[in-house]
Residue, then its C-alpha position, 0 to 999 in steps of 0.5 A: m451784954i451778950n456781945r461782951l460775954f462773947a468777946f470775953i469768951v474769945f479773949i479768955t480762950l485765946v489767952v489760956t490756949g495761947i499761953f500753953i502753945w505759944f511758950s512751948s519749949g523750943h518751938n517744936h510741935n508736940n503740943d499743937f493739937t493735944i493741949p488745945f483739944y483739952l482746953s477747948a473742951l474744958s472751956v466750953l464745959v466751964f462757960r456752959i455751966l457758968t453762963d446762960l449764953q447759948t451753947k452754939k455761941i459758946v462753942f463758936a467763941t471757943i473755936i475762934g479763940v483757939i484758932l486765933a491762938l494757933i494763927i499767932k503760934i504760926i506767926i511766932d514760929w515763922q519768925f524762927d523758921p520761915t519753912s516750918h509751917n508751909l502747909f498752914p492752911f491744912e493745920i488750921m483746917i485739922e485744928l478746926f476739925f478737932i476743936s469742933i469735936a472737943s467743943f461738942i464734947g464739952a457742950t454735951i457734958g455741960f448740958i448733962y450737968r445742967k440737966i442733972r442740976e435742974s432735976k430733983f436729984f439735988g433737991n431743987r423743986 
């Protein structure tokens, strides 16, 4: 069951992030880093709140999904202009760095939310 949930998180992150960066207007690169940053933080937060999967697995699945979406974006862009991503390994490494930060932010907010929800603040005993 955990492997299916992990694959589901990778798939959802890939599709949601992909929709926003694959269909960017004119294949310009103004959304290659900002939208995946926000979406990865949001997806880690949502999956951290909704599932009981370990945080490191949620973060890792989200990072895999976003990086796969970026690789597909690079392949799509190569079809239009073969010289547009001549430094793609660096793009992937930069994206990996920023997505890791965003995932950590989402996991931290999800952790704080769960602690508040489990406390007596909401009347749970």
